[in-house]
Biotite code that builds the C-alpha atoms (Angstrom):
import biotite.structure as struc

atoms = struc.array([
    struc.Atom([14.480, -64.590, -54.769], chain_id="A", res_id=1, res_name="UNK", atom_name="CA", element="C"),
    struc.Atom([13.648, -60.891, -54.816], chain_id="A", res_id=2, res_name="UNK", atom_name="CA", element="C"),
    struc.Atom([16.291, -58.183, -54.627], chain_id="A", res_id=3, res_name="UNK", atom_name="CA", element="C"),
    struc.Atom([16.708, -56.152, -51.454], chain_id="A", res_id=4, res_name="UNK", atom_name="CA", element="C"),
    struc.Atom([15.384, -52.958, -53.025], chain_id="A", res_id=5, res_name="UNK", atom_name="CA", element="C"),
    struc.Atom([11.900, -54.401, -53.625], chain_id="A", res_id=6, res_name="UNK", atom_name="CA", element="C"),
    struc.Atom([9.082, -55.154, -51.237], chain_id="A", res_id=7, res_name="UNK", atom_name="CA", element="C"),
    struc.Atom([7.317, -58.369, -52.149], chain_id="A", res_id=8, res_name="UNK", atom_name="CA", element="C"),
    struc.Atom([3.660, -58.467, -51.355], chain_id="A", res_id=9, res_name="UNK", atom_name="CA", element="C"),
    struc.Atom([1.987, -61.740, -52.238], chain_id="A", res_id=10, res_name="UNK", atom_name="CA", element="C"),
    struc.Atom([-1.577, -61.013, -53.174], chain_id="A", res_id=11, res_name="UNK", atom_name="CA", element="C"),
    struc.Atom([-2.009, -64.173, -55.203], chain_id="A", res_id=12, res_name="UNK", atom_name="CA", element="C"),
    struc.Atom([-5.155, -64.956, -53.227], chain_id="A", res_id=13, res_name="UNK", atom_name="CA", element="C"),
    struc.Atom([-6.717, -61.826, -54.675], chain_id="A", res_id=14, res_name="UNK", atom_name="CA", element="C"),
    struc.Atom([-5.255, -61.864, -58.188], chain_id="A", res_id=15, res_name="UNK", atom_name="CA", element="C"),
    struc.Atom([-5.085, -65.156, -60.051], chain_id="A", res_id=16, res_name="UNK", atom_name="CA", element="C"),
    struc.Atom([-1.645, -65.674, -61.531], chain_id="A", res_id=17, res_name="UNK", atom_name="CA", element="C"),
    struc.Atom([1.840, -64.584, -60.505], chain_id="A", res_id=18, res_name="UNK", atom_name="CA", element="C"),
    struc.Atom([2.456, -62.757, -57.227], chain_id="A", res_id=19, res_name="UNK", atom_name="CA", element="C"),
    struc.Atom([2.602, -58.977, -57.554], chain_id="A", res_id=20, res_name="UNK", atom_name="CA", element="C"),
    struc.Atom([5.820, -57.193, -56.670], chain_id="A", res_id=21, res_name="UNK", atom_name="CA", element="C"),
    struc.Atom([5.533, -53.619, -55.417], chain_id="A", res_id=22, res_name="UNK", atom_name="CA", element="C"),
    struc.Atom([8.456, -51.233, -55.108], chain_id="A", res_id=23, res_name="UNK", atom_name="CA", element="C"),
    struc.Atom([9.022, -49.111, -52.041], chain_id="A", res_id=24, res_name="UNK", atom_name="CA", element="C"),
    struc.Atom([8.017, -45.841, -53.681], chain_id="A", res_id=25, res_name="UNK", atom_name="CA", element="C"),
    struc.Atom([4.570, -47.206, -54.470], chain_id="A", res_id=26, res_name="UNK", atom_name="CA", element="C"),
    struc.Atom([4.275, -48.632, -50.941], chain_id="A", res_id=27, res_name="UNK", atom_name="CA", element="C"),
    struc.Atom([5.009, -45.215, -49.355], chain_id="A", res_id=28, res_name="UNK", atom_name="CA", element="C"),
    struc.Atom([2.654, -43.458, -51.784], chain_id="A", res_id=29, res_name="UNK", atom_name="CA", element="C"),
    struc.Atom([-0.218, -45.808, -50.938], chain_id="A", res_id=30, res_name="UNK", atom_name="CA", element="C"),
    struc.Atom([0.515, -45.542, -47.211], chain_id="A", res_id=31, res_name="UNK", atom_name="CA", element="C"),
    struc.Atom([0.587, -41.728, -47.394], chain_id="A", res_id=32, res_name="UNK", atom_name="CA", element="C"),
    struc.Atom([-2.662, -41.588, -49.331], chain_id="A", res_id=33, res_name="UNK", atom_name="CA", element="C"),
    struc.Atom([-4.415, -43.946, -46.910], chain_id="A", res_id=34, res_name="UNK", atom_name="CA", element="C"),
    struc.Atom([-3.222, -41.947, -43.884], chain_id="A", res_id=35, res_name="UNK", atom_name="CA", element="C"),
    struc.Atom([-4.365, -38.647, -45.401], chain_id="A", res_id=36, res_name="UNK", atom_name="CA", element="C"),
    struc.Atom([-7.764, -40.123, -46.262], chain_id="A", res_id=37, res_name="UNK", atom_name="CA", element="C"),
    struc.Atom([-8.114, -41.559, -42.762], chain_id="A", res_id=38, res_name="UNK", atom_name="CA", element="C"),
    struc.Atom([-7.845, -38.018, -41.382], chain_id="A", res_id=39, res_name="UNK", atom_name="CA", element="C"),
    struc.Atom([-11.114, -37.220, -43.166], chain_id="A", res_id=40, res_name="UNK", atom_name="CA", element="C"),
    struc.Atom([-12.979, -39.994, -41.353], chain_id="A", res_id=41, res_name="UNK", atom_name="CA", element="C"),
    struc.Atom([-11.131, -40.164, -38.017], chain_id="A", res_id=42, res_name="UNK", atom_name="CA", element="C"),
    struc.Atom([-10.027, -36.622, -37.037], chain_id="A", res_id=43, res_name="UNK", atom_name="CA", element="C"),
    struc.Atom([-6.804, -36.714, -35.017], chain_id="A", res_id=44, res_name="UNK", atom_name="CA", element="C"),
    struc.Atom([-5.852, -33.015, -35.014], chain_id="A", res_id=45, res_name="UNK", atom_name="CA", element="C"),
    struc.Atom([-3.917, -33.536, -38.263], chain_id="A", res_id=46, res_name="UNK", atom_name="CA", element="C"),
    struc.Atom([-1.581, -36.190, -36.835], chain_id="A", res_id=47, res_name="UNK", atom_name="CA", element="C"),
    struc.Atom([-2.592, -38.742, -39.476], chain_id="A", res_id=48, res_name="UNK", atom_name="CA", element="C"),
    struc.Atom([-2.215, -36.093, -42.166], chain_id="A", res_id=49, res_name="UNK", atom_name="CA", element="C"),
    struc.Atom([1.327, -35.280, -41.090], chain_id="A", res_id=50, res_name="UNK", atom_name="CA", element="C"),
    struc.Atom([2.187, -38.987, -41.133], chain_id="A", res_id=51, res_name="UNK", atom_name="CA", element="C"),
    struc.Atom([0.634, -39.243, -44.596], chain_id="A", res_id=52, res_name="UNK", atom_name="CA", element="C"),
    struc.Atom([2.466, -36.226, -45.981], chain_id="A", res_id=53, res_name="UNK", atom_name="CA", element="C"),
    struc.Atom([5.712, -37.629, -44.573], chain_id="A", res_id=54, res_name="UNK", atom_name="CA", element="C"),
    struc.Atom([5.041, -40.944, -46.319], chain_id="A", res_id=55, res_name="UNK", atom_name="CA", element="C"),
    struc.Atom([4.356, -39.185, -49.627], chain_id="A", res_id=56, res_name="UNK", atom_name="CA", element="C"),
    struc.Atom([7.633, -37.268, -49.336], chain_id="A", res_id=57, res_name="UNK", atom_name="CA", element="C"),
    struc.Atom([9.441, -40.527, -48.536], chain_id="A", res_id=58, res_name="UNK", atom_name="CA", element="C"),
    struc.Atom([7.840, -42.098, -51.632], chain_id="A", res_id=59, res_name="UNK", atom_name="CA", element="C"),
    struc.Atom([9.625, -39.490, -53.738], chain_id="A", res_id=60, res_name="UNK", atom_name="CA", element="C"),
    struc.Atom([12.906, -40.050, -51.909], chain_id="A", res_id=61, res_name="UNK", atom_name="CA", element="C"),
    struc.Atom([12.480, -43.834, -52.296], chain_id="A", res_id=62, res_name="UNK", atom_name="CA", element="C"),
    struc.Atom([13.069, -43.383, -56.018], chain_id="A", res_id=63, res_name="UNK", atom_name="CA", element="C"),
    struc.Atom([16.654, -42.353, -55.183], chain_id="A", res_id=64, res_name="UNK", atom_name="CA", element="C"),
    struc.Atom([17.351, -44.154, -51.884], chain_id="A", res_id=65, res_name="UNK", atom_name="CA", element="C"),
    struc.Atom([16.564, -47.901, -52.225], chain_id="A", res_id=66, res_name="UNK", atom_name="CA", element="C"),
    struc.Atom([17.242, -48.969, -48.591], chain_id="A", res_id=67, res_name="UNK", atom_name="CA", element="C"),
    struc.Atom([14.012, -49.522, -46.693], chain_id="A", res_id=68, res_name="UNK", atom_name="CA", element="C"),
    struc.Atom([15.653, -48.922, -43.297], chain_id="A", res_id=69, res_name="UNK", atom_name="CA", element="C"),
    struc.Atom([16.768, -45.451, -44.380], chain_id="A", res_id=70, res_name="UNK", atom_name="CA", element="C"),
    struc.Atom([13.307, -44.717, -45.759], chain_id="A", res_id=71, res_name="UNK", atom_name="CA", element="C"),
    struc.Atom([11.588, -45.796, -42.535], chain_id="A", res_id=72, res_name="UNK", atom_name="CA", element="C"),
    struc.Atom([13.969, -43.713, -40.418], chain_id="A", res_id=73, res_name="UNK", atom_name="CA", element="C"),
    struc.Atom([13.418, -40.714, -42.689], chain_id="A", res_id=74, res_name="UNK", atom_name="CA", element="C"),
    struc.Atom([9.646, -41.181, -42.429], chain_id="A", res_id=75, res_name="UNK", atom_name="CA", element="C"),
    struc.Atom([9.829, -41.190, -38.627], chain_id="A", res_id=76, res_name="UNK", atom_name="CA", element="C"),
    struc.Atom([12.041, -38.095, -38.519], chain_id="A", res_id=77, res_name="UNK", atom_name="CA", element="C"),
    struc.Atom([9.850, -36.180, -40.996], chain_id="A", res_id=78, res_name="UNK", atom_name="CA", element="C"),
    struc.Atom([6.719, -37.174, -39.070], chain_id="A", res_id=79, res_name="UNK", atom_name="CA", element="C"),
    struc.Atom([8.142, -35.951, -35.765], chain_id="A", res_id=80, res_name="UNK", atom_name="CA", element="C"),
    struc.Atom([9.296, -32.677, -37.319], chain_id="A", res_id=81, res_name="UNK", atom_name="CA", element="C"),
    struc.Atom([5.916, -32.055, -38.944], chain_id="A", res_id=82, res_name="UNK", atom_name="CA", element="C"),
    struc.Atom([4.029, -32.858, -35.736], chain_id="A", res_id=83, res_name="UNK", atom_name="CA", element="C"),
    struc.Atom([6.326, -30.546, -33.754], chain_id="A", res_id=84, res_name="UNK", atom_name="CA", element="C"),
    struc.Atom([5.735, -27.656, -36.156], chain_id="A", res_id=85, res_name="UNK", atom_name="CA", element="C"),
    struc.Atom([2.017, -28.409, -36.383], chain_id="A", res_id=86, res_name="UNK", atom_name="CA", element="C"),
    struc.Atom([1.601, -27.854, -32.623], chain_id="A", res_id=87, res_name="UNK", atom_name="CA", element="C"),
    struc.Atom([2.379, -24.170, -33.172], chain_id="A", res_id=88, res_name="UNK", atom_name="CA", element="C"),
    struc.Atom([-0.591, -23.753, -35.511], chain_id="A", res_id=89, res_name="UNK", atom_name="CA", element="C"),
    struc.Atom([-3.215, -25.725, -33.572], chain_id="A", res_id=90, res_name="UNK", atom_name="CA", element="C"),
    struc.Atom([-4.931, -23.420, -31.061], chain_id="A", res_id=91, res_name="UNK", atom_name="CA", element="C"),
    struc.Atom([-5.144, -24.452, -27.424], chain_id="A", res_id=92, res_name="UNK", atom_name="CA", element="C"),
    struc.Atom([-8.716, -25.234, -26.441], chain_id="A", res_id=93, res_name="UNK", atom_name="CA", element="C"),
    struc.Atom([-10.356, -23.386, -23.576], chain_id="A", res_id=94, res_name="UNK", atom_name="CA", element="C"),
    struc.Atom([-12.615, -25.635, -21.506], chain_id="A", res_id=95, res_name="UNK", atom_name="CA", element="C"),
    struc.Atom([-16.216, -24.934, -22.572], chain_id="A", res_id=96, res_name="UNK", atom_name="CA", element="C"),
    struc.Atom([-17.244, -24.458, -18.934], chain_id="A", res_id=97, res_name="UNK", atom_name="CA", element="C"),
    struc.Atom([-15.165, -21.275, -18.757], chain_id="A", res_id=98, res_name="UNK", atom_name="CA", element="C"),
    struc.Atom([-16.109, -19.789, -22.140], chain_id="A", res_id=99, res_name="UNK", atom_name="CA", element="C"),
    struc.Atom([-19.420, -18.112, -21.295], chain_id="A", res_id=100, res_name="UNK", atom_name="CA", element="C"),
    struc.Atom([-19.510, -16.851, -17.744], chain_id="A", res_id=101, res_name="UNK", atom_name="CA", element="C"),
    struc.Atom([-16.717, -16.866, -15.220], chain_id="A", res_id=102, res_name="UNK", atom_name="CA", element="C"),
    struc.Atom([-18.507, -14.915, -12.520], chain_id="A", res_id=103, res_name="UNK", atom_name="CA", element="C"),
    struc.Atom([-20.394, -16.627, -9.701], chain_id="A", res_id=104, res_name="UNK", atom_name="CA", element="C"),
    struc.Atom([-21.858, -15.703, -6.298], chain_id="A", res_id=105, res_name="UNK", atom_name="CA", element="C"),
    struc.Atom([-21.265, -17.619, -3.094], chain_id="A", res_id=106, res_name="UNK", atom_name="CA", element="C"),
    struc.Atom([-24.332, -19.113, -1.438], chain_id="A", res_id=107, res_name="UNK", atom_name="CA", element="C"),
    struc.Atom([-22.454, -20.190, 1.686], chain_id="A", res_id=108, res_name="UNK", atom_name="CA", element="C"),
    struc.Atom([-19.205, -19.067, 3.240], chain_id="A", res_id=109, res_name="UNK", atom_name="CA", element="C"),
    struc.Atom([-16.100, -20.907, 2.029], chain_id="A", res_id=110, res_name="UNK", atom_name="CA", element="C"),
    struc.Atom([-13.594, -21.404, 4.843], chain_id="A", res_id=111, res_name="UNK", atom_name="CA", element="C"),
    struc.Atom([-9.872, -21.782, 3.996], chain_id="A", res_id=112, res_name="UNK", atom_name="CA", element="C"),
    struc.Atom([-9.277, -25.293, 2.657], chain_id="A", res_id=113, res_name="UNK", atom_name="CA", element="C"),
    struc.Atom([-12.991, -26.192, 2.895], chain_id="A", res_id=114, res_name="UNK", atom_name="CA", element="C"),
    struc.Atom([-15.815, -26.431, 0.375], chain_id="A", res_id=115, res_name="UNK", atom_name="CA", element="C"),
    struc.Atom([-18.893, -24.284, 0.085], chain_id="A", res_id=116, res_name="UNK", atom_name="CA", element="C"),
    struc.Atom([-21.632, -23.580, -2.462], chain_id="A", res_id=117, res_name="UNK", atom_name="CA", element="C"),
    struc.Atom([-21.745, -21.036, -5.286], chain_id="A", res_id=118, res_name="UNK", atom_name="CA", element="C"),
    struc.Atom([-24.416, -20.037, -7.778], chain_id="A", res_id=119, res_name="UNK", atom_name="CA", element="C"),
    struc.Atom([-22.899, -20.385, -11.249], chain_id="A", res_id=120, res_name="UNK", atom_name="CA", element="C"),
    struc.Atom([-24.910, -20.093, -14.474], chain_id="A", res_id=121, res_name="UNK", atom_name="CA", element="C"),
    struc.Atom([-28.140, -20.551, -12.520], chain_id="A", res_id=122, res_name="UNK", atom_name="CA", element="C"),
    struc.Atom([-27.048, -23.754, -10.753], chain_id="A", res_id=123, res_name="UNK", atom_name="CA", element="C"),
    struc.Atom([-25.674, -24.454, -7.317], chain_id="A", res_id=124, res_name="UNK", atom_name="CA", element="C"),
    struc.Atom([-22.137, -25.874, -7.458], chain_id="A", res_id=125, res_name="UNK", atom_name="CA", element="C"),
    struc.Atom([-19.751, -27.197, -4.858], chain_id="A", res_id=126, res_name="UNK", atom_name="CA", element="C"),
    struc.Atom([-16.802, -24.798, -4.699], chain_id="A", res_id=127, res_name="UNK", atom_name="CA", element="C"),
    struc.Atom([-13.405, -24.355, -3.093], chain_id="A", res_id=128, res_name="UNK", atom_name="CA", element="C"),
    struc.Atom([-11.196, -21.323, -2.947], chain_id="A", res_id=129, res_name="UNK", atom_name="CA", element="C"),
    struc.Atom([-8.200, -21.711, -5.286], chain_id="A", res_id=130, res_name="UNK", atom_name="CA", element="C"),
    struc.Atom([-6.005, -20.130, -2.593], chain_id="A", res_id=131, res_name="UNK", atom_name="CA", element="C"),
    struc.Atom([-6.064, -22.429, 0.453], chain_id="A", res_id=132, res_name="UNK", atom_name="CA", element="C"),
    struc.Atom([-5.370, -19.504, 2.823], chain_id="A", res_id=133, res_name="UNK", atom_name="CA", element="C"),
    struc.Atom([-8.274, -17.259, 1.768], chain_id="A", res_id=134, res_name="UNK", atom_name="CA", element="C"),
    struc.Atom([-11.770, -17.323, 3.268], chain_id="A", res_id=135, res_name="UNK", atom_name="CA", element="C"),
    struc.Atom([-14.743, -16.115, 1.255], chain_id="A", res_id=136, res_name="UNK", atom_name="CA", element="C"),
    struc.Atom([-17.925, -14.872, 2.865], chain_id="A", res_id=137, res_name="UNK", atom_name="CA", element="C"),
    struc.Atom([-21.474, -15.694, 1.836], chain_id="A", res_id=138, res_name="UNK", atom_name="CA", element="C"),
    struc.Atom([-23.115, -13.662, -0.932], chain_id="A", res_id=139, res_name="UNK", atom_name="CA", element="C"),
    struc.Atom([-19.766, -12.526, -2.387], chain_id="A", res_id=140, res_name="UNK", atom_name="CA", element="C"),
    struc.Atom([-18.933, -12.179, -6.083], chain_id="A", res_id=141, res_name="UNK", atom_name="CA", element="C"),
    struc.Atom([-16.254, -14.687, -7.092], chain_id="A", res_id=142, res_name="UNK", atom_name="CA", element="C"),
    struc.Atom([-14.472, -15.599, -10.317], chain_id="A", res_id=143, res_name="UNK", atom_name="CA", element="C"),
    struc.Atom([-14.391, -19.215, -11.478], chain_id="A", res_id=144, res_name="UNK", atom_name="CA", element="C"),
    struc.Atom([-10.746, -20.074, -12.107], chain_id="A", res_id=145, res_name="UNK", atom_name="CA", element="C"),
    struc.Atom([-11.077, -23.747, -13.039], chain_id="A", res_id=146, res_name="UNK", atom_name="CA", element="C"),
    struc.Atom([-13.179, -26.831, -12.619], chain_id="A", res_id=147, res_name="UNK", atom_name="CA", element="C"),
    struc.Atom([-12.170, -30.249, -11.336], chain_id="A", res_id=148, res_name="UNK", atom_name="CA", element="C"),
    struc.Atom([-14.958, -32.806, -11.592], chain_id="A", res_id=149, res_name="UNK", atom_name="CA", element="C"),
    struc.Atom([-18.052, -31.295, -9.985], chain_id="A", res_id=150, res_name="UNK", atom_name="CA", element="C"),
    struc.Atom([-16.093, -28.779, -7.927], chain_id="A", res_id=151, res_name="UNK", atom_name="CA", element="C"),
    struc.Atom([-15.434, -25.228, -9.086], chain_id="A", res_id=152, res_name="UNK", atom_name="CA", element="C"),
    struc.Atom([-12.294, -23.480, -7.897], chain_id="A", res_id=153, res_name="UNK", atom_name="CA", element="C"),
    struc.Atom([-12.994, -19.810, -7.304], chain_id="A", res_id=154, res_name="UNK", atom_name="CA", element="C"),
    struc.Atom([-11.219, -16.653, -6.206], chain_id="A", res_id=155, res_name="UNK", atom_name="CA", element="C"),
    struc.Atom([-12.822, -13.556, -4.682], chain_id="A", res_id=156, res_name="UNK", atom_name="CA", element="C"),
    struc.Atom([-13.313, -10.849, -7.282], chain_id="A", res_id=157, res_name="UNK", atom_name="CA", element="C"),
    struc.Atom([-11.529, -8.317, -5.075], chain_id="A", res_id=158, res_name="UNK", atom_name="CA", element="C"),
    struc.Atom([-8.422, -10.583, -4.936], chain_id="A", res_id=159, res_name="UNK", atom_name="CA", element="C"),
    struc.Atom([-8.325, -10.868, -8.721], chain_id="A", res_id=160, res_name="UNK", atom_name="CA", element="C"),
    struc.Atom([-8.652, -7.101, -9.186], chain_id="A", res_id=161, res_name="UNK", atom_name="CA", element="C"),
    struc.Atom([-5.826, -6.331, -6.758], chain_id="A", res_id=162, res_name="UNK", atom_name="CA", element="C"),
    struc.Atom([-3.583, -9.031, -8.261], chain_id="A", res_id=163, res_name="UNK", atom_name="CA", element="C"),
    struc.Atom([-3.695, -7.805, -11.882], chain_id="A", res_id=164, res_name="UNK", atom_name="CA", element="C"),
    struc.Atom([-0.398, -6.187, -12.942], chain_id="A", res_id=165, res_name="UNK", atom_name="CA", element="C"),
])
């Protein structure tokens, strides 16, 4: 019977002889290393890395704290803290559709709450005014505010210029 402070992993099918006993510190170290290496092959915006670093820290603490329940709880808390602080350093991505050009020209009039057509980056797009109460005439310069599916949401350039603080 194994003591409570050891994790028994039976790998007798792999190694001929007696089963191998692994302590918790080694378990957390292997888990942390595997998670950090997985980040190299499956990028997850450093989530796997934070889980791995948390496991490596817990492997050091496991040398002092033998209870697995405490170690697992500490790993979860450290992982959540690291992920929370990591969000501050990961930049927010701008949709690629809005990176290059945000200016378009209406091909047809866009009535309030209705769709029309705009010329954007050399292509004709279905468009709606982002403000449901504003009508936009044909051949007007508009600014692309966002995109939802194949529909661009636009605002008249004059409305954007008068709105700026």
